[in-house]
C-alpha positions in Angstrom: 25.7 40.8 123.1 25.6 44.1 121.4 28.1 46.8 122.3 26.4 50.0 123.6 26.6 53.1 121.4 26.1 56.9 121.9 23.0 58.5 120.7 24.5 62.0 120.4 28.1 63.2 120.2 29.8 65.6 122.4 28.3 69.1 123.2 24.9 67.8 122.0 26.0 67.5 118.3 24.7 64.8 116.1 27.0 61.7 115.6 27.5 62.7 111.9 28.8 66.1 112.9 31.1 64.8 115.5 32.3 62.1 113.2 33.1 64.8 110.5 34.9 66.9 113.0 37.0 63.9 114.1 37.7 62.9 110.5 38.7 66.4 109.4 41.0 67.0 112.5 42.6 63.6 112.0 43.3 64.4 108.3 44.7 67.8 109.1 46.8 66.3 112.1 48.2 63.6 109.6 49.0 66.2 107.0 50.8 68.4 109.5 52.8 65.4 110.8 53.8 64.6 107.2 54.9 68.2 106.7 56.9 68.0 110.0 58.6 64.7 109.0 59.5 66.0 105.6 61.1 69.0 107.1 62.9 66.9 109.6 64.3 64.7 106.8 65.7 67.8 105.1 67.2 69.0 108.3 68.7 65.6 109.1 70.1 65.3 105.7 71.7 68.8 106.0 73.2 67.9 109.5 74.7 64.6 108.3 76.3 66.2 105.2 78.2 68.5 107.4 79.6 65.7 109.5 83.1 64.4 108.7 83.4 61.1 110.7 82.8 57.7 109.3 79.7 57.1 111.5 77.8 59.9 109.8 77.0 57.8 106.9 75.5 55.0 108.8 73.5 57.4 111.0 72.3 59.2 107.9 71.2 55.8 106.3 69.3 54.7 109.4 67.7 58.1 109.9 66.6 58.4 106.4 65.1 54.9 106.4 63.2 55.6 109.6 61.9 58.8 108.3 60.9 57.3 104.9 59.0 54.6 106.9 57.2 57.3 108.8 56.3 59.1 105.7 54.9 56.0 104.1 52.9 55.2 107.3 51.5 58.7 107.3 50.6 58.6 103.6 48.6 55.3 104.4 46.9 57.0 107.4 46.0 59.9 105.1 44.4 57.4 102.6 42.4 55.9 105.5 41.3 59.5 106.6 40.1 60.3 103.1 38.2 57.0 103.1 36.6 57.8 106.4 35.5 61.3 105.2 34.0 59.8 102.1 32.3 57.2 104.1 30.8 59.8 106.4 29.6 62.1 103.6 28.1 59.1 101.5 26.9 57.5 104.8 28.7 54.2 103.7 29.6 52.1 106.6 32.0 49.9 104.6 34.4 53.0 104.2 34.3 53.9 107.9 35.0 50.4 109.2 38.7 50.3 108.1 39.6 53.4 109.9 37.9 52.3 113.1 39.8 48.9 112.8 43.1 50.7 112.2 42.7 53.1 115.2 41.6 50.3 117.5 44.6 48.2 116.5 46.9 51.2 117.2 45.2 51.8 120.6 45.6 48.1 121.5 49.2 48.1 120.7 49.8 51.4 122.7 48.0 49.7 125.6 50.1 46.6 125.3 53.2 48.8 125.3 51.9 50.6 128.4 51.4 47.4 130.3 54.8 46.2 129.3 56.3 49.4 130.8 54.3 49.1 134.0 55.3 45.5 134.5 58.9 46.4 133.9 58.6 49.4 136.3 59.2 52.2 133.9 56.9 54.8 135.3 57.6 58.0 133.4 55.7 61.2 132.4 55.7 59.9 128.8 53.6 56.8 129.9 51.1 59.2 131.6 50.9 61.3 128.4 50.4 58.1 126.3 47.7 56.9 128.6 45.8 60.4 128.4 46.2 60.4 124.6 45.0 56.8 124.3 41.9 57.6 126.4 41.2 60.7 124.2 41.7 58.7 121.0 39.5 55.8 122.4 36.7 58.3 122.9 37.0 59.7 119.3 37.0 56.1 118.0 33.9 55.3 120.1 32.1 58.3 118.5 33.0 57.0 115.1 31.9 53.5 116.0 28.6 54.8 117.2 28.0 56.6 114.0 29.0 53.5 112.1 26.4 51.5 114.1 23.8 54.2 113.4 24.3 53.9 109.6 24.4 50.2 109.8 21.3 49.9 111.8 19.6 52.4 109.6 20.5 50.4 106.6 19.5 47.0 108.0 16.0 48.3 109.2 15.2 49.4 105.6 14.6 52.9 106.4 17.0 54.1 103.5 14.8 52.5 101.0 11.5 53.7 102.5 12.0 57.3 102.1 9.5 59.3 100.1 10.5 59.8 96.4 12.9 56.9 96.1 10.4 54.2 95.1 7.9 56.4 93.4 7.2 55.7 89.7 8.2 52.1 89.7 5.5 49.5 89.2 6.5 46.3 91.0 3.7 44.2 89.6 5.3 44.4 86.1 8.8 43.0 85.5 11.0 46.0 84.9 8.1 48.4 84.0 7.5 52.0 84.9 4.2 53.2 86.2 
């Protein structure tokens, strides 16, 4: 069974154009989040330095640990975004697949959290926002997956190697010889 794919992206653009748009927006969003977390860490440090009670040290340690973890996760996401961009520009499906797997895993974990909240009876506006964001992210991942499959199919059908000019000048009848 083959998973169906898109032939074009949104607004009639090619899948490559839409994939590039998704990749650049994701990279910019990740960098903006990294900047925001860095600013939040600085603000939190200043806030806890002004506190006099004994619980401030523990709260500062927990906050800094949490923020450093988020910074590391964002740095990893930026690396995946850069791999995605390189994969799209070079039409290398092996560099696109890790980003698709990462985002699909995140979407599945978010869906699991939503199901858990609904089973427990926690119906909040945050759940609705998470659901909408998950659907939007799912559409973007589906566009990337469609482009990944387009590259993979093009490579497996041999069309990349049969383009004019690639094989010219090589004599296949001689071992290692040029025409």
